[in-house]
C-alpha positions as CSV (number, residue, x, y, z in Angstrom):
1,M,33.7,19.8,0.9
2,F,29.9,19.8,1.6
3,G,27.9,20.5,-1.0
4,N,24.4,21.4,-2.2
5,G,22.6,17.9,-0.2
6,P,20.8,16.6,1.2
7,H,18.0,15.6,-1.0
8,Y,14.9,16.9,0.5
9,S,11.2,15.2,-0.8
10,P,8.6,16.7,-1.3
11,T,10.3,19.4,-3.4
12,P,10.8,21.5,-0.4
13,P,9.6,25.4,-0.2
14,L,11.4,28.9,-0.1
15,L,9.0,31.0,2.0
16,E,10.2,34.5,2.0
17,N,8.8,38.1,3.0
18,D,10.1,41.6,3.0
19,Q,12.3,40.2,6.0
20,V,13.4,37.1,5.8
21,Y,13.4,34.3,3.6
22,L,13.2,30.0,4.7
23,R,14.5,27.3,3.6
24,P,15.6,23.5,4.5
25,P,19.1,23.3,5.7
26,R,21.5,22.2,3.1
27,L,25.2,20.5,4.0
28,R,26.5,24.3,2.4
29,D,25.3,26.2,5.0
30,Y,27.5,24.7,7.9
31,Q,30.2,27.8,8.1
32,H,27.6,30.1,8.5
33,W,25.6,28.5,10.5
34,S,28.5,27.1,13.1
35,K,29.6,30.7,13.4
36,V,26.1,32.0,14.3
37,R,25.6,29.4,17.0
38,G,29.2,29.5,18.0
39,A,28.8,33.4,18.5
40,S,25.7,32.8,20.2
41,R,26.7,30.0,22.2
42,A,26.3,31.4,26.0
43,F,23.2,33.4,25.0
44,L,21.6,29.8,23.7
45,E,22.2,27.8,26.3
46,P,20.0,28.5,28.8
47,W,17.4,28.0,26.5
48,E,18.0,24.4,25.0
49,P,19.3,20.6,26.0
50,S,22.8,20.7,26.6
51,W,25.3,21.6,24.1
52,G,28.0,18.7,24.2
53,E,31.8,19.1,22.8
54,E,30.7,18.2,19.2
55,A,27.4,21.6,19.4
56,V,28.8,22.8,16.4
57,S,31.2,20.4,14.9
58,R,30.7,19.9,11.0
59,N,29.9,15.6,11.4
60,T,27.1,16.6,13.7
61,Y,26.0,19.5,11.4
62,R,26.1,16.5,8.9
63,D,24.1,14.1,10.9
64,R,21.9,16.6,12.1
65,T,21.1,18.2,8.3
66,N,20.6,14.6,6.8
67,R,18.1,13.6,9.7
68,M,16.1,16.8,8.9
69,A,16.0,15.5,5.4
70,R,14.5,12.1,6.2
71,D,12.2,13.3,8.8
72,W,11.2,15.6,5.6
73,R,10.5,12.9,3.6
74,A,8.8,10.8,6.6
75,D,6.5,13.5,7.1
76,I,8.1,13.6,10.5
77,A,9.2,16.8,10.9
78,Y,10.2,20.3,8.3
79,G,13.0,22.2,9.7
80,F,14.3,25.4,8.2
81,H,17.0,28.0,8.8
82,I,15.8,31.6,8.7
83,F,17.8,34.2,6.5
84,E,17.8,37.4,6.5
85,R,17.5,39.4,3.2
86,R,20.1,42.3,2.7
87,S,20.2,42.6,-0.8
88,A,17.3,43.7,-3.7
89,G,18.7,41.5,-6.2
90,S,17.2,38.1,-7.2
91,G,18.2,34.3,-7.7
92,S,21.4,32.9,-6.4
93,D,22.7,37.0,-6.5
94,R,20.2,37.5,-3.5
95,L,20.5,34.1,-2.3
96,A,24.5,34.5,-1.9
97,A,24.2,37.9,-0.3
98,D,21.6,37.4,2.5
99,R,22.7,36.1,6.4
100,L,21.9,32.8,8.3
101,V,20.6,34.1,11.6
102,G,18.7,31.3,13.1
103,G,16.1,28.2,12.5
104,I,12.5,27.5,13.0
105,N,11.2,23.9,13.1
106,L,7.8,22.0,13.7
107,N,8.5,18.7,15.1
108,G,7.0,15.6,15.9
109,I,4.2,15.7,13.2
110,R,1.0,13.9,14.0
111,R,-1.6,13.1,11.7
112,G,-5.1,11.0,12.1
113,V,-7.2,12.7,14.6
114,A,-4.6,14.9,15.8
115,Q,-3.3,16.9,13.1
116,A,-1.0,18.4,15.4
117,A,2.8,19.3,15.6
118,N,5.0,21.6,18.2
119,I,7.0,24.4,17.2
120,G,10.7,25.2,18.5
121,Y,12.9,27.9,17.3
122,W,16.3,30.1,17.8
123,L,18.4,33.0,16.5
124,G,21.6,33.9,17.0
125,E,22.3,36.5,19.7
126,S,23.2,39.6,17.1
127,Y,19.8,39.3,15.7
128,T,17.3,39.1,18.5
129,R,15.1,42.3,18.7
130,R,14.7,43.3,15.4
131,G,11.6,41.5,14.8
132,L,13.0,38.6,12.8
133,M,11.5,35.8,14.7
134,S,7.8,37.6,14.0
135,A,8.7,37.5,10.1
136,A,9.6,33.8,10.1
137,L,6.9,33.0,12.2
138,S,4.8,35.0,10.0
139,L,5.6,32.6,6.9
140,V,6.0,28.9,8.3
141,L,2.2,29.4,10.5
142,P,0.5,29.5,7.1
143,F,2.5,26.9,5.9
144,A,1.8,24.7,8.6
145,F,-2.0,24.9,8.3
146,H,-2.4,25.7,4.2
147,D,0.2,23.3,3.1
148,L,0.9,20.5,5.6
149,H,-2.8,20.5,6.5
150,L,-2.2,20.6,10.4
151,H,-5.2,21.7,12.4
152,R,-2.8,22.7,15.7
153,V,0.5,24.0,16.6
154,E,2.1,23.6,19.9
155,A,4.9,25.2,22.0
156,A,6.4,24.9,25.0
157,C,8.7,27.4,26.4
158,L,10.3,27.8,29.8
159,A,8.3,29.4,32.5
160,H,10.4,32.4,32.8
161,N,10.8,32.5,29.2
162,E,8.8,35.9,28.3
163,A,10.2,37.1,25.6
164,S,9.1,33.8,23.9
165,Q,5.5,33.8,25.9
166,K,5.0,37.7,24.7
167,L,6.0,36.3,20.7
168,L,3.9,33.3,20.6
169,K,0.9,35.7,21.8
170,K,1.7,37.8,19.5
171,F,0.0,34.8,16.8
172,G,-2.7,33.6,18.5
173,F,-1.3,31.0,20.9
174,Q,-3.3,30.5,23.8
175,P,-1.9,29.0,27.0
176,I,-2.7,25.9,28.2
177,G,-1.1,24.8,31.2
178,L,2.1,24.4,32.8
179,A,4.0,21.4,32.6
180,H,6.3,20.4,35.5
181,S,9.7,18.8,35.1
182,C,8.7,19.0,31.4
183,L,12.1,19.2,29.4
184,K,15.7,18.9,30.3
185,I,17.2,22.0,29.8
186,N,20.5,22.9,29.9
187,G,20.7,20.0,32.1
188,R,18.4,20.3,34.2
189,W,14.3,19.1,34.1
190,Q,12.4,22.8,33.9
191,D,9.2,23.6,33.6
192,H,7.3,24.5,31.0
193,M,4.7,27.1,29.8
194,L,2.3,24.9,27.0
195,Y,0.7,27.0,24.4
196,D,-1.5,25.8,21.3
197,L,-2.3,27.5,18.2
198,V,-5.5,26.5,15.7
199,L,-6.1,28.2,12.1
200,E,-9.0,30.7,13.8
201,N,-6.8,32.2,16.1
202,L,-3.8,32.7,14.1
203,L,-6.2,34.8,11.3
204,A,-7.6,37.0,14.4
205,S,-4.0,37.5,15.9
206,R,-2.1,40.6,15.9
207,G,1.0,39.0,14.5
208,F,-1.7,37.9,11.3
209,R,-2.9,41.5,10.7
210,G,1.1,42.7,10.9
211,P,2.2,44.0,7.9
212,A,5.0,40.9,7.6
213,I,1.7,38.6,6.0
214,S,1.5,39.3,2.4
215,E,-2.2,39.4,1.1
216,R,-1.6,36.2,-0.6
217,A,-1.2,34.5,2.7
218,R,-4.7,36.4,4.0
219,S,-6.4,35.2,0.9
220,G,-5.1,31.4,1.3
221,E,-2.8,31.4,-1.2
222,R,1.2,29.9,-1.3
223,V,3.2,32.4,0.0
224,Y,6.1,30.6,-1.5
225,G,8.6,29.4,-4.7
226,K,10.2,26.7,-5.2
227,I,13.9,25.9,-4.8
């Protein structure tokens, strides 16, 4: 059976607000992850690289999660599961009651003169249009700038994905151009709109001023606890 691994170093944060909390994937999450991904396959496939036959298998999940832990240790990428908060309790009781609804990742970390990363995210079909991804972005973006010391966060979304473009603009992402045949999505090379975000645009954005951002985040303090 899967346990609590893999080991993440440095110690992962638990990013949380009233709607959601984020933490790195654990092997024990497999059943919940495979359930939400499997149920949402037809919804997600048009927006993602082609799913193989083993897309939601136990081995695929184990390999993916172990790779994410290695990337975390190497400062290459930082991946989180998104959990909808359903319990008013605390500690293990709260964590057991909450529900895995999606994922959000900071990928392709570039240090040196760039200090940049790419952001990607997904939600299960049943959990869209409820403000959950806005709540997740309100946590991971301050983490990217304050704790990872990034200067810029970049995003690419399909040219016809109006919902994702609207979400990015809400948090201050600025369009920088159209990349032709940028990524192979659902078996086809497709055009993508490119966006980028710097800290001053996040601070001025409608998403950052919303209720999901705590006063602690606005004041530059940490918005998470250790797990």
